[in-house]
Structures are given as C-alpha cells and as structure tokens.
N, C-alpha and C positions, 0 to 999 in steps of 0.2 A: 821319341825314337832315338836310340843311342847312336853314337858314331860307328860302333861295330855293326849295328843293324843297317845303317846306311851303306857301309862298305860291302856287306853281304848282298844287299839289293843291287849294288853296282856290279859286283862279281857275277851274280846270277843273270842279270840282264845282259851283261857283256857276253857271257858264254852262249846265251840264246842267239845273240847277234853275230857269233863267230869270232869273238875277241877272246884272247887269253889275258885275263886280268889278274895281276899279282900285287899284293901289298908291298909298299916301299917303306912307309913310316906312317904313324897315325895321321889320318886325313889325306894320305897320298897313295894313289895306286898307279900302276903302269899297265897299259893295255897294248897288246900286240895283235895285229891282224895280218894274215897272209892271204894273197889271192893268186891263184893259178901257179903257185910254186915259185914265182919270181918277183912278185910285188909284195912289199911289206910296209906297214905304217906302225909306228910306235907313238903312243900318246901318254901324256901325264894327266891324270885325273885328280884334281884336288877337290875336297868337299868338306863341308861342315853342315850344321843343321839348317843353315839358311842359303847356302850357295853350292854350286857345282860348276867346275871349270874343266874343259878338255882342251889341251894344247898339244900340237904336234911336236914331238921331240926329234924324230928322224924318220926317214923313209928310204926305201930301196926301190928303184925303178918306177917312181911315181912322178918323175920329171920335176922334183923339188929344186927350186932355184931361189935362194933368199926366202922371202915371205910367200912365194908362189909355189903351188903344188897342183898336180893333176886335178881337174874339176871333179872327178869321181870320188876323190878323197872326201870332199865336203859332204857328198851324199852319204857316205859310209859313216861319217862322224855324226851327222844329223840323225841318222837312224839309231846309232848308239845312244845319243843324248835322249832321244824320244823314248827308247826302250828303258833307259835308266830312270827317267822321270816317272814313267808309268809304274815301274817296279817300286820306286820309293813311295809314290802316292798310294799304291795298292797296299804296301806294308803298313803305312800310316793308318789307312782305313781299317785294317784288321786289328789294330791295337785297341 
C-alpha cells in the first residue's frame, strides 16, 4: 500500500466521520472538525506504512488548557482513529 493510498484512506474515513482532512506535506494531513457551529478541533495526522499519529493542534471552545481538553474531544478522535484504521485495513485487504 503506497503513502498516497494511505492518505486517501485517511481522507475518506475522516470525511465519513465529519472531518475535513487536507494534505499538508507527504505523510502529514490536517483534520478539522466543527460541532454546533461554535466548537472546533484541528488535528495533525502523521502516517507512514507502519504508524499513524493524531495530535491536537488547536481547538476553539473545547476548554483546552495546556495538555487538557474537553473529554468529548477524546471520543471524537478515537472514532476518527478507529475509522481510519478500518479504512486502511480494508484497502490493504482489497490489494
């Protein structure tokens, strides 16, 4: 599975989960999700053939303070991660 295939699987899974995923550079994507018009989370997704990392870059109205953020954010990111891994594994099986 190529890096481009992985990035496409991430973008597709993110879109299904309500995230707007945009490429930044090879192996790096930025995902943005808005809730109720006033909450927003922006994450940096780094990936290669062996790993996937999702890190919070910034948020609006999610009570972010230092390394802490609203507990609901973790649920949203866990769902994104689960959907992305399912998409990547599904794409690998089709190859």
